[in-house]
C-alpha positions as CSV (number, residue, x, y, z in Angstrom):
1,M,22.8,-23.7,-18.3
2,N,20.7,-21.1,-16.7
3,K,19.2,-22.9,-13.7
4,L,16.4,-20.3,-13.6
5,E,15.0,-21.9,-16.7
6,L,14.3,-25.0,-14.7
7,Q,11.7,-23.0,-12.8
8,P,8.3,-22.7,-14.6
9,A,7.6,-19.2,-13.1
10,H,10.8,-17.9,-14.8
11,E,9.3,-18.6,-18.2
12,L,6.0,-17.2,-17.3
13,W,7.5,-14.0,-15.8
14,Q,9.1,-13.3,-19.2
15,Q,5.5,-13.0,-20.6
16,Y,4.3,-10.7,-17.8
17,Q,4.3,-7.4,-19.5
18,P,1.6,-5.2,-18.0
19,K,2.7,-2.0,-19.9
20,K,1.9,-3.8,-23.2
21,A,-1.5,-5.1,-22.0
22,K,-4.5,-4.5,-24.3
23,Y,-6.4,-2.5,-21.7
24,A,-3.5,-0.9,-19.9
25,F,-4.1,2.8,-19.2
26,N,-2.1,4.7,-21.9
27,A,-4.4,7.6,-22.5
28,K,-2.8,10.9,-23.6
29,S,-5.8,13.1,-23.2
30,I,-9.0,13.3,-21.1
31,E,-11.0,12.3,-24.1
32,D,-8.8,9.2,-24.6
33,A,-9.1,8.4,-20.9
34,R,-12.9,8.5,-21.0
35,N,-13.0,6.4,-24.1
36,W,-10.7,3.9,-22.5
37,Q,-12.9,3.7,-19.4
38,K,-15.9,3.0,-21.5
39,E,-14.2,0.2,-23.4
40,A,-12.2,-1.3,-20.5
41,R,-15.1,-1.2,-18.0
42,Q,-17.2,-3.4,-20.3
43,A,-14.3,-5.7,-21.0
44,F,-13.5,-6.0,-17.3
45,A,-17.0,-6.9,-16.4
46,E,-17.0,-9.6,-19.2
47,T,-13.6,-10.9,-18.0
48,L,-14.9,-11.2,-14.4
49,G,-17.9,-13.2,-15.7
50,F,-21.3,-14.0,-14.3
51,Q,-22.6,-10.4,-14.7
52,D,-26.2,-11.8,-15.2
53,F,-29.0,-9.7,-13.7
54,S,-32.0,-11.5,-15.2
55,A,-33.2,-13.0,-11.9
56,A,-35.9,-11.0,-10.2
57,L,-35.0,-9.4,-6.9
58,D,-36.4,-11.5,-4.1
59,V,-35.9,-10.6,-0.5
60,E,-36.8,-12.3,2.8
61,V,-36.4,-10.5,6.1
62,L,-34.9,-13.0,8.5
63,E,-34.6,-10.8,11.6
64,R,-34.9,-7.3,12.8
65,T,-33.1,-6.3,16.0
66,D,-33.4,-3.0,18.0
67,K,-29.8,-2.3,19.0
68,G,-30.6,1.0,20.8
69,S,-28.9,3.6,18.6
70,Y,-29.5,1.6,15.4
71,T,-31.6,-1.2,13.9
72,R,-29.9,-4.3,12.6
73,E,-31.7,-6.3,9.9
74,K,-30.7,-9.6,8.4
75,I,-32.1,-10.2,5.0
76,L,-31.7,-13.0,2.4
77,L,-31.3,-11.5,-1.1
78,R,-31.6,-13.5,-4.3
79,T,-28.7,-12.4,-6.5
80,A,-29.1,-15.0,-9.3
81,E,-31.4,-17.8,-10.2
82,H,-29.6,-20.2,-8.0
83,S,-27.9,-17.9,-5.6
84,L,-28.9,-16.4,-2.2
85,M,-26.9,-14.0,-0.1
86,P,-27.4,-13.1,3.6
87,V,-26.9,-9.3,4.2
88,Y,-26.9,-7.3,7.4
89,L,-28.4,-3.9,7.2
90,L,-27.3,-1.4,9.9
91,I,-29.5,1.7,10.0
92,P,-29.0,4.5,12.5
93,K,-32.1,5.6,14.5
94,N,-33.5,9.0,15.2
95,V,-31.9,10.7,12.2
96,P,-33.4,12.0,9.0
97,K,-33.6,9.5,6.1
98,P,-32.4,8.7,3.5
99,L,-28.8,8.3,4.7
100,P,-25.5,8.2,3.0
101,T,-24.7,4.5,2.5
102,V,-21.6,2.3,2.6
103,L,-21.2,-1.2,1.3
104,A,-19.0,-3.0,3.9
105,F,-17.0,-6.1,2.6
106,H,-15.3,-8.6,4.9
107,G,-12.5,-10.7,3.7
108,H,-11.1,-14.1,4.8
109,G,-12.3,-15.3,8.2
110,Y,-15.6,-16.5,9.5
111,G,-17.7,-14.2,7.5
112,V,-19.8,-11.1,7.7
113,K,-20.7,-11.6,11.4
114,D,-17.1,-10.6,12.2
115,I,-17.7,-7.0,10.9
116,V,-21.1,-6.4,12.6
117,S,-20.0,-7.4,16.1
118,I,-21.3,-11.0,16.2
119,W,-19.3,-14.0,17.2
120,E,-19.1,-17.2,15.1
121,D,-21.8,-18.9,17.2
122,G,-24.2,-16.0,16.4
123,T,-24.1,-14.3,19.8
124,D,-23.6,-10.6,20.0
125,R,-20.3,-9.3,21.4
126,D,-19.6,-6.1,23.3
127,G,-16.4,-4.6,22.0
128,T,-14.3,-5.0,18.9
129,D,-12.2,-8.1,18.0
130,G,-9.6,-9.1,15.4
131,I,-8.4,-7.5,12.2
132,Y,-11.8,-6.1,11.1
133,K,-12.5,-4.0,14.2
134,D,-16.2,-4.3,13.6
135,F,-15.8,-1.6,10.9
136,A,-19.3,-2.1,9.5
137,L,-20.8,-1.3,12.9
138,E,-18.4,1.6,13.3
139,L,-19.5,3.0,10.0
140,C,-23.1,2.9,11.4
141,K,-22.0,4.7,14.5
142,Q,-20.4,7.4,12.2
143,G,-23.9,8.1,10.8
144,F,-23.9,5.9,7.7
145,A,-26.5,3.3,6.7
146,V,-24.5,0.2,6.1
147,A,-25.1,-2.9,3.9
148,A,-22.7,-5.8,4.9
149,P,-23.1,-8.9,2.6
150,E,-21.9,-12.4,3.3
151,I,-19.3,-12.7,0.5
152,S,-19.6,-15.9,-1.5
153,C,-17.6,-18.8,0.0
154,F,-17.7,-17.6,3.6
155,G,-19.9,-18.1,6.6
156,E,-23.3,-19.4,5.6
157,R,-22.2,-19.4,2.0
158,Q,-19.7,-22.3,2.2
159,T,-19.9,-25.4,0.1
160,D,-21.0,-28.6,1.9
161,F,-18.4,-31.3,1.1
162,S,-20.1,-33.9,3.4
163,Y,-20.6,-36.2,0.3
164,L,-16.8,-36.9,0.2
165,K,-15.8,-40.4,1.2
166,I,-13.0,-41.5,3.5
167,G,-9.5,-40.6,2.1
168,Q,-10.7,-37.6,0.1
169,N,-9.6,-34.2,1.2
170,A,-12.2,-31.5,1.3
171,P,-11.0,-28.3,-0.4
172,T,-11.8,-24.8,0.9
173,S,-14.9,-23.3,-0.4
174,C,-12.9,-20.5,-1.9
175,M,-10.5,-22.7,-3.9
176,H,-13.2,-25.1,-5.0
177,A,-15.5,-22.3,-6.2
178,A,-12.6,-20.4,-7.8
179,M,-11.6,-23.5,-9.9
180,L,-15.2,-24.3,-10.8
181,A,-15.9,-20.7,-11.8
182,S,-12.7,-20.7,-14.0
183,H,-13.8,-23.9,-15.6
184,L,-17.0,-22.2,-16.5
185,G,-15.2,-19.2,-18.0
186,G,-15.6,-16.7,-15.2
187,S,-14.3,-16.1,-11.7
188,I,-15.4,-16.1,-8.1
189,S,-14.6,-12.4,-8.1
190,G,-17.2,-12.0,-10.8
191,I,-19.8,-13.7,-8.6
192,R,-18.9,-11.4,-5.7
193,V,-19.1,-8.3,-7.9
194,R,-22.4,-9.4,-9.3
195,D,-23.8,-10.0,-5.9
196,S,-22.7,-6.6,-4.8
197,R,-24.3,-4.9,-7.7
198,R,-27.6,-6.8,-7.0
199,L,-27.3,-5.5,-3.5
200,I,-27.1,-1.9,-4.8
201,D,-30.2,-2.7,-6.9
202,Y,-32.0,-3.7,-3.7
203,L,-30.9,-0.7,-1.7
204,E,-32.3,1.6,-4.4
205,T,-35.8,0.2,-3.5
206,R,-35.5,1.2,0.2
207,N,-36.1,4.8,1.4
208,E,-33.6,4.6,4.2
209,F,-30.6,4.4,1.8
210,D,-29.4,7.3,-0.3
211,T,-27.7,5.5,-3.1
212,S,-26.8,8.8,-4.7
213,R,-24.3,9.0,-1.8
214,L,-23.0,5.4,-2.0
215,G,-19.5,4.3,-0.9
216,S,-17.7,1.0,-0.5
217,M,-15.1,-0.2,2.0
218,G,-13.3,-3.5,2.5
219,L,-10.2,-5.2,3.9
220,S,-8.0,-7.7,2.1
221,G,-10.4,-9.9,-0.1
222,G,-13.1,-7.4,0.9
223,G,-10.8,-4.7,-0.4
224,M,-10.7,-6.5,-3.7
225,V,-14.5,-6.7,-3.8
226,S,-14.7,-3.0,-2.9
227,M,-12.3,-2.1,-5.7
228,F,-13.6,-4.4,-8.4
229,T,-17.2,-3.5,-7.8
230,T,-16.4,0.2,-7.9
231,C,-14.5,-0.3,-11.2
232,V,-17.5,-1.9,-12.8
233,D,-20.4,0.0,-11.2
234,E,-20.4,3.8,-11.4
235,R,-23.2,4.1,-8.8
236,I,-20.5,3.8,-6.2
237,K,-19.2,7.4,-5.6
238,A,-16.3,6.7,-3.3
239,C,-14.1,3.7,-2.5
240,V,-11.9,2.6,0.4
241,I,-9.4,-0.2,-0.2
242,S,-7.7,-1.5,2.9
243,G,-4.9,-4.1,2.9
244,Y,-5.0,-5.0,-0.9
245,F,-3.8,-2.3,-3.2
246,S,-0.5,-3.8,-4.3
247,P,0.7,-4.7,-7.8
248,F,-0.3,-8.2,-8.6
249,K,3.3,-9.0,-9.4
250,H,4.5,-8.2,-5.8
251,S,1.6,-9.7,-3.9
252,I,-0.8,-12.3,-5.2
253,H,1.8,-13.6,-7.7
254,A,4.7,-13.3,-5.3
255,M,3.6,-15.5,-2.4
256,H,0.8,-17.7,-1.2
257,H,-2.7,-16.2,-1.6
258,C,-6.2,-17.8,-1.8
259,G,-7.3,-19.0,-5.2
260,C,-10.2,-16.6,-5.1
261,N,-7.8,-13.8,-5.9
262,Y,-7.1,-15.0,-9.5
263,V,-9.1,-14.0,-12.5
264,H,-8.5,-15.7,-15.9
265,N,-7.1,-13.2,-18.4
266,L,-6.8,-10.4,-15.9
267,H,-3.4,-9.7,-17.6
268,Q,-5.3,-7.9,-20.3
269,F,-5.8,-4.9,-17.9
270,G,-2.2,-4.4,-17.0
271,E,-1.6,-3.9,-13.3
272,I,-3.8,-3.0,-10.4
273,Y,-3.2,0.7,-10.9
274,D,-4.5,0.5,-14.5
275,L,-7.8,-0.9,-13.0
276,A,-7.8,2.0,-10.6
277,G,-8.2,4.2,-13.7
278,L,-11.7,2.8,-13.9
279,I,-12.5,4.5,-10.6
280,A,-11.0,7.8,-11.5
281,P,-11.9,10.6,-11.0
282,R,-14.1,9.4,-8.1
283,P,-12.6,9.7,-4.6
284,L,-10.4,6.8,-3.7
285,F,-8.8,6.0,-0.3
286,V,-6.0,3.5,0.1
287,E,-4.9,2.4,3.5
288,A,-2.0,-0.1,4.2
289,G,-0.1,-1.3,7.2
290,T,3.6,-0.7,7.2
291,H,4.2,-4.3,8.3
292,D,1.5,-6.1,6.2
293,P,3.3,-9.3,5.2
294,I,1.1,-10.2,2.2
295,F,0.6,-6.7,0.6
296,P,4.1,-5.2,1.1
297,I,4.0,-1.5,1.9
298,E,6.6,-0.4,-0.7
299,A,4.6,-2.2,-3.4
300,V,1.5,-0.4,-2.2
301,K,3.2,2.9,-2.4
302,S,4.4,2.2,-6.0
303,S,0.8,1.4,-7.0
304,V,-0.4,4.7,-5.5
305,A,2.3,6.6,-7.4
306,E,1.1,5.1,-10.7
307,T,-2.5,5.7,-9.8
308,K,-1.7,9.4,-9.0
309,D,-0.4,9.8,-12.6
310,I,-3.7,8.4,-13.9
311,Y,-5.8,10.6,-11.6
312,S,-3.7,13.6,-12.9
313,M,-5.1,12.9,-16.4
314,F,-8.5,13.7,-14.9
315,S,-7.2,16.7,-13.0
316,A,-8.3,14.8,-9.9
317,E,-5.2,14.2,-7.8
318,K,-7.0,15.7,-4.8
319,N,-9.4,12.8,-4.9
320,L,-6.7,10.2,-4.2
321,H,-6.0,9.7,-0.5
322,T,-3.8,7.4,1.5
323,D,-3.0,6.3,5.0
324,Y,0.1,4.3,5.7
325,F,-0.4,3.3,9.3
326,Q,2.0,1.5,11.6
327,G,0.7,-2.0,11.8
328,R,0.0,-5.3,10.1
329,H,-2.8,-6.7,7.9
330,R,-5.9,-5.1,9.4
331,I,-8.4,-2.3,9.2
332,E,-7.1,1.1,10.6
333,A,-9.8,3.5,9.4
334,T,-8.9,6.5,11.6
335,Q,-8.7,8.5,8.4
336,A,-11.0,6.4,6.2
337,Y,-14.1,7.3,8.2
338,P,-13.5,11.1,7.9
339,F,-12.8,10.6,4.2
340,L,-16.1,8.9,3.6
341,K,-17.9,11.6,5.7
342,A,-16.3,14.3,3.6
343,V,-17.1,12.9,0.2
344,L,-20.5,11.3,0.9
């Protein structure tokens, strides 16, 4: 008896064959690659689900704060018929407009406030804290206009489970929304990508933001949103992925991760580096900590090597950049900021 066959994952791993996936990157010419991108991008958007843009853009300005060298706005953006998203807009002062713009995506934690230098209780802080290092604010200091959305399931966008009775455990907003989204044929990643694309639609209506020079940046779950949105929406010209770019097999399927990482039928697109082919030949920057416990560094390096082969099909190897810094699961960005400046 093979005792491995008692384990359900053993059976499932035998079916895990990314090289044979329907939309794996197998192009042999630049023409093949471009045709693959067109077909796979549409299929990926459909697989993510919830890519509905029928609701009219509706925006309410909640606050506008003069922060000395920049203005911080908080807006409430309607992204779907029944969906509202808080967004912080950080706009440098006393510089010509429009400005190169970066979408800044937080990951797990207490939400978007943690990347714009605001504590959980809503009070401003002086100095950086935690794994995010206020990177949205730092991007603003670097001269970018920044749009930092509250990702679905965090901060003000958590589900209220107060209706539950004694003895019932409240799930996390991420897990609950992920299961419900899957039940409805989509994914919470799809909602986050749709929300991000609607945010781009809104930025196009503002004269402070130069969306022809649009980048994205995120850590961990925010790295996923940065990557997936860039895969689907070609308006994003450059992408920074921090603490995420590992083969699915060696990260989200190898250890505990939040349910919001899982997309039904994502296997059709092979591995994470195949999806990176949807970004090529646009500039892509991957940073990873050498001691990141949930996105192992050697796995990240293997993804980058596969991605480099894909970028070579577009004669764009020079557009793929990395920083493997000594550290754990966090933003580093010492090379990411200059990268974004150079390409945007």
